[in-house]
N, C-alpha and C positions, 0 to 999 in steps of 0.2 A: 659379383660386387661392381657397383658402378663408379666410375671415375669422373672427378670434376673436370671439366675442359678448361684448359687454359686458356687466357684470353688471345685473341689475334693481335697481331701488330697494328691492325689498323684500329682496333678498339681503345688502345693504351693512350693516344693523345686525347681522345674524348673524356675518358676517365681523369686524366690528368687536368683537363680543362676545368671540368666540373669540381674537383677538389680544390683548386685556385679559387674558384668564384665563391665557394662556400667560406674558405679561411679567409677571403678578402670581405666578405659580407659580415663576417663575425667580429673582424677586427672594425671594421667601420661603425657598426653598432656600438662597439665597447667605447670607441672615440667620441661618439655622437653623446653617451651617457656621461664621460668623463668631463665634457665641455659643458653639460647641462649642471653637473653637480659642482663643478669649479665656479660656473656662474653665479650660483647661488650665495658664493661668498662675497663679503665686499670688495676684496682684493685677495691677490696671491703674492705669497713672499717669493719674490723673482728668483733671490739667490737659492732658495730651496729647489725651485724648478731647475736650476741649472744643476743642483746635485742631485737631481732625479727625484727629488721628494716635494709634495705639496701639503701645506699645513693650514689648518684653519687659523683665522686672525688670533694673535696673542691677545689676552685679556687679563686683568688683574687677577684672576683665578689661576693663572699660571705662574704666577710670581710669589716666592717666600721671601717675608723680610726678615732680618736679623737687626736690631737695634742695641748698640751699645750703651750703657749708662753704668750708674753707680747709686748707691744708697744714699749718698749727699745731695747729687743733683736731681735725682729723679723726682723727689716730690714737688720741684720747680718747673722742670723743663718738661714734664708729662704734659703740660698746658700746650707747648707746642706740638706734640704729636697729636693731641686730640684735634689741631687743626686739620689734619689731613688723612687721619687713619679712617677707614671704612671699614667697619668690624664686618660686616655680611658679606663683603667681597675679597677682604684680605686675610693672608695667612702669615704666621710668624711669630716672633716672640721680641719682648726687651729682656736683655740679659743683666741680671744685678748679681751682687755677691752673695746676697740672702733674701729672703721673702721680705716685703715690705711690713711694718708693724700692722698698718691698717688693712690687713689681707681681705677681710669679710666686705669692707666697704669698696675696696678696689675691685673685687671679684663682680660686685653688683654694678660697677661702672662699664656699661657695655662700649663706651666709645674709647677704650684704649686696648691695645694689645694685651695678651696674656705674658705674665712675667714667668721667666726661666732662670732658675739659679745657676749661673757658671760653675763648671767643675773646677776641684783644686787645682792649682798650678804650681804648687811649691817644689815640685821636682825639677821645673825648669830653672836653668840658671839666668840672672839678669844682672849684668855688670856696668850699665850705662851709669856713669857718676851723677849721682842728684836726681836721677830719672825716677819714674814710679813704674814697679814691677807690674802694677796693673794692667801694663801695655800687653803683657802675655795673656792675661785673660781676655782681654778685648780682641786681640788678635785671633784667640780660639773661638770667638764666636761665629766664625766662618764655618769651623769643624762641627759645632754644636748644632748650628741652624741645619745643615745637611743632615745631623743625626737624626733630627726630628722626622725623618722619613715620611715626608708628604708625598701624595701621589700626583702624578700629571703636573709636575713642576718643569718649567722651561728656564727660568731665570732666578737665581738668588741674588736680592738686591740688600746691601749694608749701608748704614748712616750711623750716625750720634744722636743722642736724645735731643739736640738742638738743630737736627736737619729738619728743614720742612721740605717735603717732595710735593710735587704736583702730579698725582696719579696718573690722570689721563695723558698727560704729556710723556710721562716715564714710559707707559705703555706703547705709545706711538713710537718714540726714539727706540725701545728694544725691536719693535716690530721690522725696522730696516735691516735685521740680521737675523742669519739662520741659527737658532737656538742649538741646532744639532752639532754646530761648530764649537771649537774652543776659543771664547771671548772673554776678556778682562776689559770691562768698560767703564771709564770714569774722566777724571781731570786732574790737572795740576793745580797748584797754587797761583794765585795772582801775583806773587813776589818772586822775583828771579832768585833772591838768595835762599829763600825756602826749596824752590827746586834745586838750586846748585848743591845744596846739603844733602838733601834727601832724595833727589833724583827725579830727573824730567820725566822717566818711564813710569813713576810711582801714582796710582791713583789715591789722591788725599782723601781719607776716610771721612771727614765731616762734610765734603761734597757729596758723599755717597759713591757707590761704585756698584756695578752689577758683574755677576759671573754667570755665564751659562752652564746649564745642567752638566753636561758631560764633564767639563772642565771641573767644576766644583767637586764632583763625585771623586775625580782623580786627588785633586788638591787635598781635600779631606782625608783621604787615606795616607798621604805622604806629609802631611803637614807636620806632626809632632816630631817625626823624626829630623824634618828639615829645620826646625826653628830651634833645635839644640845647636845648631851650627852659627847662630845669631845671637848670643846672648849680649853682645856689646852695642845693639841698636837701641835707639830711644823709643820709638814708637811702635803702635800695632800695625799702622799700614806699611811701615818700613819692612816687619817681617813677612807680610802677605805678598808684597811685591819682590822680597827676596826668593821666596818660595816660588812664585810665578816665573821668574828669571830662571830658577834651576829647571822647571819645567819647559822652558824655552819659548814662552808665551809673554809679549809684550803689550804695552798698554794701547787700547784703541781710545782715541779722544773723542769725547762727545762735549762740545762747548755749553750745551744746556745745563749740565752740572756746574754749581758754583761753590767753591771752598769759602770766599768771602773772607781773605786774610785782610782785611783792612778795619780801620776803626772810624767813628763817627758818622758823617752824613753820605749815605751811600746813593744819592740821588743820582750823581752822574755816572755810575755803574748801571742802574736799573734804567736808566733812560738811554743808554747805549748798548741794549741787548742785542747779541748777533741775531741773523735770521735763522733761528732753529727754536725749537719749542723750549720754554723754561722747563728745567726738569727739578732742580733743587736749589736751596739758599740756605745759608748756613751762618753760624756767629751771631745770632741776633742779640745776645747778650752784651755785645761788645759795639753795637751801632746804634745810631738815634732811631727812633720810630719812622717809619718810612712815609707816614703822612703827618704834616704838622697838627699840633694839639690834640694828638692822641698818645694813648699808651701803645707800648710795642705790641701787645696783642690785639688791642683794637684796631689797630693801623692793618695788622696782618689779615684779621678777619673782613676788613673793607677790601683788600686786594684779592681775597679768596671768594668774595661774592662775584666779583668780575670773573673769576676764574670759572666759577659754577656756570657762568652765562656762555662764555667763549673760552675755553682753557688753551686752545692753541693760539690764539690771537694775543693772548696776555703779553705785555711788554713789547710786543712786535712793533716795530718803529716804521712809520710812514712819514714822509715829508713832502709838503706840498707848498705851493707860493701863490700869494695873493697878488695878482696883476695889477689891481687898482691901486693899491698902497704900497706895493714892493715889498710885502712882509714875508719873512720866511716861517713856515709852521712846522714843528716837528711834534708828531703825536707818538707817544709811548702809550699804545692802548691799554685801558684798564688801570693806569696809573698816572699819567701827568702828560701836559700839553707845553711846550715852550713856543712863544711867539716872538721874534725877532723883528725890531722895527726896520731892517735893511734887507737887503739881498746878501744872503749866505750860501756859497756853493756847497752841494751836498757832499764831496769828500772831506769839507772842512768841519762838517757837522758830525761825521760818524765817530771819530774817536770821543773817548769818554771824558768829560769835564770833569777835573780832578777836585771834586768837592770833598772827598774822604780824606782821612789821615793814613800814614803807613801803620803796619800793624807793629814793628818793633822800632824804636830808636837806635841808631846805631851808625855804621859806616855809609857811605854813599850807597852801595848795593842795597841796603835795607829799604830804599826809597825807590829803586827801579822796579817797574812792573812789567808783567809780560805780555801787555797789550799796549796799544797806542792811546796816549793822552794827548788833549789839545794843547797847542803851543800857548794860545791865549789863555789865561785863567781869568776866573769870575773877577769881574771889574769891582773895585772898592766901592763905588757908588752905585747903590742899589737900582738907580734909575737910568743907569746905563747897563743893565743886565736884562735878557729876555724876560717878558712878563710870563709867570709860570701860573697854570691852571691844574689843580689837582681833581681827581676823580670825587664826585658828589655822590652819584646815584645812577643806576641803570633801569632802562625800560625795554620789555621784550614784546614785540608785536608778532604773535604767534601766526597772525592770518597773513600778513604781509611779509614774514620771515626777517624782519629788522630788527636790528638791536640800536637801541640810542644810548648812548653813554654820555652823562652831562659831568662837565668840569667847571669848577669853581674858581675865580682868581685867588691867588694867595696874596693878600694885600703887604704892600710894603709902601710906607711913605716916602712920597717923592715930592720935592718942592717945585719942579719944572715940567709937569705933564704937558705934552704937547697935544692939540687938538686931534692930530692925525696919529697919536701913539696907540700902541696896542693895548695901552692902559686904560682906555676908554671902555674896553670889553670887561663884562662882568662874567660871561660865561661862554662856553664853547660846546655845542653838541655834535657829537660823531656820530654819524649813521654808518651801520656796516651789516653786513650779513655773517653768520656763523662760519667759522673758518673751518673747512675741512680738506684736508691733505692725503693724498695717495701715497704710497711708499716711494713712489718714483717722485713725487713733489717734496717729500722728506729728504731725498737723497741729492736733489738738485734744486734748492730752495731759491727763491726770487722774491725780493721785496715788494710789497704792494704800493699803489699810486693812491692819491686822493687829490680832491678837489675842493676848493672853497665854493659852496653853494650859493645860487642867487637868491635864495630866501634868507640870506645873512641880513640882518637889519639892525640899525641901532647899537646898542650894547650886547647884542649874542649873534655870534658866528656860528654859522653850522658847515660842517665839513662831512664829505662823503668818501669812503674807503672802497677801493675797488681793485681787481686785478689790472696790472698795466697791460696795455696793447703789446703786440708783438714786436714792433721796434720802437715802443714808445721808451723815450728818456726822461728821466725825473731831473728837470732842471727850470730856470726863470726863463720865460719865453719873452 
């Protein structure tokens, strides 16, 4: 019988070195392949990398929507949903008490989400005096949306039938977060009193809110037992917030969601949008059409034309100064431009001009907002106000990559127009390139700069929007 000879001491280091070389080579090849695969994606979710996970970019296919409605409001408000719903890419339901009477015609309409009938909620107590117990049904939309059991879900997004979402911006906003963690994203009311009553940590349902998949699954399992403890609450979003609180989860605020608890002319709010993608708007039944001489729906359709051209830039505010005339120009892209006939410092322009009315009449707190408003209000003399230009049309130059948006003057009769007044302008053209933002740029946003172009002649002004230089300041030179 022949025995295997044991290796000598001199052979051991050599074999160990060979083993180390082989293992190192395998690891190097693995890392190279990983970098190649990662490089093929548009970007990496950096928060996921930190947690040891790398995901493909979030898309609309990763989101499931739950839309709360009722049989009285749905026939009218479904027109709002048609504006933003993309049936080939979106999943979810609009929840009603019962199927609509025109079910056949509804099913033929591919521009609307499917209808789901809410489950009976009579077993739950509701004790808020003069409130609507339908708040329980609407709150359970969270449970019933999760129960649809869609696959490959990262986020559940909820809103009302009069919530207008901006899908591309919603996706970009959600992409900032690791969907594998527990997130409750949304925003508060614009009214201090509303937040004082219902809670600063509550996401208001009309603005829309998002819940990450793992949190939604846990919430759905515990929700019915939780809301039994809150029969005294008024609304649906209060119940959802209370159950989130019991799970130990606080609200992550995203300023791109807008509850819009105001009435009347919201020009001042839209033209002071923060430097973040516009995600949602709400309460269009209570505000004026956002463009003059249009119906509410036609005005929204015009805004959405700009959204389709450059979604991330919509309402993004850029300030530039005309050195020749000392004019101040405020561009809210895709919506309106204000031209001031004098020098106005940037910090004085950023607060919202209070063109709107408060949501409810009442005590002093009913008119206190959660954002800054300008000290100076609109001058009673229209000739002393900035000249306003509203979006008229857009042109896209695919070859050069430029977008030209045209804004026409909103005419106001003035008895003393000066020769060098901005009122001599009839049109403003804005040249820009489509805005692309990485996850890092979304997390640390910066306002863009603009210039009055030398091609401006006569009654037409041309403005170019660009990224600001590294140490560039936005001010009158």
